[in-house]
C-alpha positions, 0 to 999 in steps of 0.5 A: 513493481510486481503485477497485481494478480487476481488473488489481491482483489478476489472479492469486494473489500480487498484492494491494492493501494499504491502511493506515489510520494516525494519521499519515503517519509510521506509514503510511509505516513500515508500507509500508517494513516490507512493502517489506523483504520483498516487491516493492511499488509504493510510494505517495508520499503519503497521503490524508486523507478529510474527516471521517475520522480519520487517513490512508490509504495504498494500495500494490500488493504482489507476492508473486512478486518479491523486493524490488528486482527 
């Protein structure tokens, strides 16, 4: 995965969320749960690391904005 840079967490209320899950379905469900409450920049695919179990999903969250704004 790409490194997290300063712009991703430049001010309080911005966050990078990384989900580790057994499968794609679970990872995307967690993303959907957070998207219902917070504004996010959603990810469209998971990452599988060779030799590591499960998948990872990284997306960006903004506590200042409401979903859909």
